[in-house]
N, C-alpha and C positions, 0 to 999 in steps of 0.2 A: 700446382703448389697455387696454394695460398699461400697470398704475403702475409709475414706476422712478423712479429718486432721479439727476436732474435733466430736465434738458429734453429736450423730447421736438418732433416735428414731425411732422406732419395728414398731410400727400403733401407731392412734385413731381415736376415729370414734365419729364423733357430730350427734346426735338422735338427731330433736326437737322436743317434747314432748308439743303438744294441741297450743294453742294461743301463746307460751312464746318465748321469744327472747334466743337465748342458749348465751352464753358467752364463749367462746375462751380466755383461759391460757393456754401461752408456755413458760414455765421455761429453764433455764441455765442448765448449768454443777451441779451447786449443789443439784440441781431434780434425787433425787434416782432413777427420770423413765426412765432419763436417759443415757446413754451409750455413754463413750468415747469409735472411732473409732480407730484400730489399724493404724500403721501407714500405710499410700499405698506405694504400690511402687513408685518410682523415679528411675532417673540419666540415668547412659549407661554402655553400653553393650558393650564386643566383643567377637567374636567367632573365637575359636584357635583351629588350626587343626595342625597334626605333620604330615612328610609326611615319607615315606620310607628312604628317608637321614636322619631321625631324624633332618630335621630341623624345624623349628618351625612359622606357618604364622598366625598371627591375623589378623584379618576387620578392616579397620574405627572403632570411638568408635560410636554406635547404640542407638537409643532414648528404656527407658525398653518398649515406647509404639508401634515402628519400626513395619510397616505391611511389612508383609509376603515376598512383592516385595523388600522395601528398605536393608532387610535382604539377601532373595536371590541375588539383587546385589552385594552385599559386600560378600558375599565370592566370588560369581564368577568373580570378578573385584583383587579380596584384597587375596587367597588363589588359586595361576595359575594352581595350579595342581587335583585342583577342578573344575576349569569350566566345565560346560557341564556335568557335575557328580555327580549332586545333586541337589533333589529338595525339598522342604521343605512341609511340614504340620503343621498344630496346630489346640490340640484340647484343647481349649477352652469352642468355641459356645453351646449350652448344656440349658438344667431346670437344677432347683438344685439339681434332685433328680439322674444326673449323678456324680459320684462319681472322684475326683481327675480331675474334669476344671474348671474354671473359669472365671467366668461371662462378668470380666472386666478386663483389664491390670492393675486396680492398688492393685488388686487381687496376681497375677500371672499369669503368661507366662507356658505352655508347647508347646513346638515347640523338632519339629520333623526333624534328617537329615535323606534323606533316599537316598541311593548309587549308583550312575547308570550307568551300563556298567563302572565296576570298575574293573581290573582283578587280584585285591591282595585282602587280609584284609584290611584294611588301618586303623593306629592307632585312638587310639580314638580323636574324635574333642570336644570340650568342649564352655560353655556359660560362660565368667566372667566377673566382676564386672569391668567397666574400672577404670585407673590408677586417669583421672583426674576433673573427675564428675562420682564418685561412685554408684553402684545403693542403693538405703535407700530404707528400710521402715522394714515391722516386719521378724527385719531375714530372710532376702534374699538368699538362697541354691541354689548349681547351681551340683544337682544331671546330669551324664550323665551315660550314659548307652548302651550296645551296645547288639543287639537280634539276 
């Protein structure tokens, strides 16, 4: 399910029985059959990378739902030592059976930076919450890992 601000319902079904016209009643948050959604992701993020001289470069703030093209452009324009050396993939699309993937940006993101033609072991890059418009949601985390 997509995280929303408010109450959501898993499902309900109306089945007509004979000539009887069904009556539908939808109750609000006080009804025990409704569920309060977790807070959806919102706000902005930056990509932070450190070069071999330990200089930290950060991209401009990017919306939580920025497309990969916008993230790619920001990295190439704002982090000079990575210009033309990084590609981006996202592991979001997929079925509900795919573990670790998010069907909606409001639920989370799995963004991978792939270094191309880098002749040294680059230091860890990370996604961070923007200072001015921080990421909010159900405890946003920014795990970074090098494979």
